[in-house]
C-alpha positions in Angstrom: 80.0 98.4 74.0 78.3 95.0 73.4 81.7 93.7 72.2 83.5 94.8 75.3 86.1 92.2 76.4 86.6 93.2 80.0 84.2 93.7 82.8 84.0 93.7 86.6 81.4 94.1 89.2 81.6 96.7 92.0 79.5 97.4 95.0 79.6 100.9 96.3 78.8 101.5 100.0 77.9 105.1 100.5 77.9 106.6 104.0 74.4 107.3 105.4 73.1 110.8 104.5 75.3 111.2 101.4 74.5 111.1 97.7 77.0 109.4 95.5 77.2 109.6 91.7 79.8 107.6 89.7 80.6 109.0 86.3 82.7 107.2 83.6 84.9 109.0 81.1 85.6 105.6 79.4 83.8 102.3 79.5 80.1 101.6 80.3 78.0 100.8 83.3 75.3 98.1 83.6 73.2 96.9 86.5 72.5 93.8 84.5 74.2 90.5 85.1 77.7 90.4 83.5 76.6 87.9 80.8 74.3 90.5 79.2 75.4 93.3 77.0 76.0 96.5 79.0 73.6 99.4 78.9 75.8 102.5 78.2 75.2 105.0 81.0 77.3 108.1 81.4 76.7 108.1 85.2 75.0 106.2 87.9 73.5 107.4 91.2 74.6 104.8 93.7 71.8 102.8 95.3 73.1 101.0 98.4 73.3 97.3 97.9 73.2 97.5 94.1 76.0 95.9 92.1 77.3 97.9 89.2 79.2 96.2 86.4 81.7 98.2 84.4 82.6 97.1 80.9 85.3 98.3 78.5 87.3 97.1 75.5 90.4 98.1 77.5 91.3 96.4 80.8 90.8 99.9 82.3 87.9 102.3 82.8 88.3 105.8 84.1 85.8 107.7 86.1 85.2 109.8 89.2 82.9 109.8 92.2 81.0 112.8 93.2 79.9 112.7 96.8 77.6 115.3 98.4 75.6 115.8 101.6 74.1 118.3 103.9 71.6 121.0 103.2 71.6 124.8 103.0 74.7 126.5 104.3 76.0 123.1 105.5 75.9 121.5 102.1 79.2 120.1 100.8 80.5 118.1 97.9 83.8 116.5 96.9 85.2 114.3 94.1 87.6 111.4 93.8 89.2 110.2 90.6 89.0 106.5 90.0 90.9 104.1 87.7 88.9 100.9 87.5 91.1 97.9 86.6 88.8 95.4 85.2 90.7 92.7 86.9 91.4 89.1 86.1 93.9 86.4 87.2 96.8 87.8 85.2 96.4 91.3 86.5 97.2 91.0 90.3 98.3 94.7 90.5 95.2 96.5 91.8 96.7 96.7 95.3 100.1 97.7 96.5 102.6 95.3 98.1 101.0 95.9 101.5 97.5 94.8 100.2 96.2 98.4 100.6 94.8 101.0 98.3 97.2 103.8 97.2 97.2 106.8 99.5 97.8 109.6 97.0 94.7 111.6 97.9 93.6 111.5 94.3 92.8 108.0 93.1 91.0 104.9 94.3 92.0 101.8 92.3 89.7 98.9 92.6 90.0 95.5 91.0 90.3 92.0 92.4 89.9 88.4 91.2 87.0 86.9 93.1 83.5 85.6 92.5 81.9 88.5 94.5 81.8 92.2 93.7 84.4 94.5 95.1 83.1 96.7 97.9 84.3 100.2 97.7 83.3 102.3 100.7 82.4 105.9 100.0 82.6 108.2 103.0 82.3 111.8 103.8 85.6 113.7 103.5 87.2 114.6 106.8 88.5 118.0 107.8 87.4 121.3 106.4 84.6 121.8 103.8 86.1 121.1 100.4 86.9 124.3 98.5 87.9 125.2 94.9 86.6 124.0 91.6 86.1 120.3 90.9 88.6 119.1 88.3 87.9 116.2 85.9 91.6 115.5 85.7 94.6 116.2 87.9 96.3 119.5 88.0 100.1 120.1 87.6 101.8 119.4 90.9 105.2 121.2 91.1 106.2 118.9 93.9 106.1 115.9 91.5 108.2 117.6 88.8 111.8 116.2 89.0 114.9 116.4 86.9 115.9 112.9 85.8 118.9 113.6 83.6 120.9 116.2 81.7 122.6 114.8 78.6 125.9 115.9 77.1 123.8 117.1 74.1 122.3 119.7 76.4 118.9 118.0 76.4 117.1 117.4 79.7 114.7 114.9 81.0 112.0 115.8 83.6 109.3 113.6 85.1 106.0 114.6 86.7 102.2 114.3 86.6 99.8 115.5 84.0 100.7 119.2 83.4 97.2 120.7 83.5 95.8 124.0 84.8 92.7 123.9 87.0 89.4 124.4 85.3 87.5 127.7 85.6 84.2 125.9 85.9 83.4 122.6 87.6 84.9 119.8 85.5 85.5 122.3 82.7 88.3 122.4 80.1 91.8 121.9 81.4 94.8 123.0 79.4 98.5 122.4 79.6 100.0 124.9 82.1 103.1 125.9 80.0 104.1 128.7 82.3 103.6 126.7 85.4 105.6 123.7 84.0 108.4 126.0 83.0 108.6 127.5 86.4 108.5 124.1 88.1 111.3 122.7 85.9 113.5 125.8 86.3 113.1 125.6 90.1 114.0 121.9 90.2 116.9 122.3 87.9 118.4 125.0 90.1 117.7 123.1 93.3 119.1 119.8 92.0 122.1 121.0 90.1 123.0 124.2 91.8 123.2 126.0 88.5 121.2 129.1 87.3 121.6 128.6 83.5 118.2 127.0 82.8 117.0 128.3 79.4 114.2 130.8 79.1 111.0 129.8 77.4 111.6 130.1 73.7 115.2 129.1 74.0 114.3 125.4 74.2 111.7 123.1 72.7 109.3 121.5 75.2 108.7 117.9 74.2 105.8 116.5 76.1 105.7 112.7 76.2 102.3 111.6 77.4 102.3 108.0 78.7 98.6 107.6 79.1 96.1 105.1 77.5 94.0 106.3 74.6 91.4 103.6 75.5 90.9 104.7 79.1 92.2 108.2 79.3 91.3 109.6 75.9 89.6 112.7 77.3 92.7 113.8 79.1 94.9 113.1 76.1 92.6 115.1 73.8 92.7 118.2 76.1 96.4 117.9 76.2 96.6 117.6 72.4 94.3 120.6 71.9 96.8 122.7 74.0 99.4 122.0 71.3 96.9 122.9 68.5 95.8 119.4 67.6 92.3 118.1 67.4 92.2 114.4 66.6 94.1 111.8 68.6 93.9 109.0 66.0 95.3 111.3 63.3 97.6 113.7 65.0 99.2 111.2 67.4 99.1 108.1 65.1 102.1 105.8 65.4 103.6 107.9 68.2 104.0 110.9 66.0 104.9 114.3 67.4 102.3 117.0 67.1 102.9 119.5 65.7 105.5 117.7 63.5 107.8 120.7 63.6 107.7 123.0 66.7 107.3 126.6 65.8 107.3 130.0 67.6 105.7 131.2 69.7 104.9 127.9 71.5 108.1 126.0 70.7 106.5 122.8 72.0 105.2 119.5 70.8 103.7 116.3 72.2 103.5 112.6 71.5 101.7 109.7 73.1 103.5 106.5 74.2 100.9 104.2 75.7 102.9 102.6 78.5 101.5 99.7 80.4 103.1 97.1 82.8 104.0 93.7 81.6 100.7 91.9 82.6 99.7 92.0 78.9 102.0 90.1 76.6 104.2 92.5 74.5 104.1 95.4 76.9 107.6 94.8 78.1 108.9 95.0 74.5 107.0 98.2 73.8 108.1 99.8 77.1 111.7 98.7 76.4 111.7 100.3 73.0 110.2 103.4 74.5 113.1 103.7 76.9 115.7 103.1 74.2 114.0 105.6 71.9 114.1 108.2 74.7 117.8 107.5 75.2 118.3 108.3 71.5 116.2 111.4 71.7 118.2 112.7 74.7 121.5 112.0 72.9 120.6 113.9 69.7 121.8 117.4 69.2 119.7 120.4 68.0 120.0 124.1 67.5 117.7 124.5 70.4 118.0 122.0 73.3 115.0 119.7 73.9 113.5 119.4 77.3 111.5 116.1 77.5 108.7 115.9 80.0 107.5 112.4 80.7 104.2 111.9 82.5 101.2 109.7 83.1 98.2 110.9 85.1 99.7 111.0 88.6 103.4 110.7 87.8 103.8 107.5 89.7 103.8 104.1 88.1 104.1 104.4 84.3 106.3 107.4 84.7 108.4 105.3 87.0 108.7 102.5 84.5 110.0 104.9 81.8 112.3 106.9 84.1 113.9 103.7 85.5 114.2 102.0 82.1 115.7 105.1 80.5 118.4 105.1 83.2 119.2 101.5 82.1 119.0 102.2 78.4 120.6 105.6 78.3 122.9 105.7 81.3 123.8 102.0 81.7 122.7 101.9 85.4 122.4 98.7 87.3 118.9 97.5 88.2 119.0 98.6 91.8 120.3 102.1 91.1 117.9 102.5 88.1 114.9 101.6 90.1 115.8 103.8 93.0 116.8 106.8 90.9 113.9 106.3 88.5 111.5 106.6 91.4 113.2 109.5 93.2 111.7 113.0 93.4 112.6 116.2 95.2 111.8 116.4 98.9 108.0 116.1 99.3 106.1 118.1 101.9 105.5 116.2 105.2 102.1 114.6 105.3 102.3 113.3 101.7 103.6 110.0 102.9 101.8 106.7 102.3 102.1 103.5 100.3 103.7 105.3 97.4 105.0 108.7 98.5 107.9 108.1 100.9 109.2 111.3 102.5 111.8 109.9 104.9 114.3 108.1 102.7 117.8 107.1 103.7 121.0 107.7 101.6 122.8 104.6 100.3 126.0 106.5 99.6 127.9 109.7 100.1 128.6 111.7 103.3 125.0 111.2 104.4 125.1 107.4 104.1 122.7 105.7 106.5 121.0 108.9 107.4 117.7 110.4 106.3 118.2 112.4 103.1 117.2 116.0 103.5 116.6 116.7 99.8 115.0 113.6 98.2 111.8 111.5 98.5 110.6 108.4 96.7 107.5 107.7 94.6 107.4 103.9 94.9 105.6 102.1 92.1 102.3 100.8 93.4 102.6 97.0 92.8 105.2 94.4 91.9 104.1 94.2 88.2 105.6 97.7 87.6 109.0 96.8 89.1 108.9 93.5 87.3 108.4 95.3 84.0 111.7 97.2 84.7 113.3 94.0 85.8 112.4 92.3 82.5 113.6 95.4 80.5 116.9 95.3 82.3 117.4 91.7 81.5 116.4 92.2 77.9 119.0 95.0 77.5 121.6 93.1 79.5 120.9 89.6 78.2 124.5 88.5 78.5 124.5 89.1 82.3 120.9 89.0 83.5 120.0 89.4 87.2 117.8 86.8 88.9 115.8 89.0 91.3 115.0 92.6 92.0 117.3 93.8 94.8 115.3 94.3 98.0 116.7 97.8 98.6 115.3 98.9 95.3 111.7 98.6 96.2 111.8 98.7 100.0 109.5 101.2 101.7 110.9 100.7 105.2 113.3 102.2 104.8 113.1 103.7 101.4 116.6 104.3 99.9 117.9 107.1 97.7 121.3 107.9 96.2 123.1 111.1 96.8 124.7 111.1 93.3 122.8 111.3 90.1 123.5 110.9 86.4 123.8 114.6 85.8 126.6 114.9 88.3 128.6 111.9 86.8 
């Protein structure tokens, strides 16, 4: 890690009476001054008032916080997944447009550009005592699974979060939940199209497109790859290859890894644009068995939103506003999941319900302007003869958040 090119200092502030341990799955800690090479430490027990510097070759580091307290029968513990963005002046995307942390109940994102460390408060969870088994990565959330498109070829495109099962031991192995994902896609297909002809498992090929970063989320990608029978990310997923190269019974599934990032790093727009155009070609191709493409990042929010929106531009020819809105739309989310990203009470922009709260659809707004700007740049690259000059306000507005009553599969 001595050659790490990114670093940032954080100051954790535990609540009195709690023990806080921060564990990294990528990157390294150091309590040294940033100019010194980091001392690789897998985890750090937080000492109040101590600055922790995190280093990585990537601009990201992934980890989780374990917080515990109480004694005897009153003992409790909980975890929170963190994505550290090792921020600098050209990455102003740690916070959302309201200047707040994301409220998705799963992730704290911390990164600023300042001379002083970021202070991340760590407080005891409110409500009932946490239950269940701690999970190193997220678990498939059926509410986040959503049908983006049905092509004339018969292929389908769904979006969602990482499709993992829960572990059986704390932070133990997680695998792709093939049965749960099939059930979620079938339910959303029927709800969104009104049809009951969703193919049975074995009658289609599941094509899992993982949009996560190998540098910061390699552990999650490896577990996903192992679910498909692979064992080595660098070999099995090299050059965005599919693994296994040819899907075979009984699994009838394969995966690939497209490392999607927003445009803060030069070249990412081009990569993301080509990814959307490649996805459009994949959706248009015909096969003996239809392909069901499932795009996901970790939480199914931002990188998934980039690809979904850009696909609707590249594959369906949608305008920027409609692509951004439909590319960030999901089925109606349960009340209480609202926040900076998850918008439950959306309004229809068209149809018989125009101007009224949509009873069936919610929005997963992308967390910061850089994600929307990436889609904006991709739109202008694809439509270079008639570029737009700004992102339409309705496309990214949270108050109110807008949705369309018509979708590509009904056109």
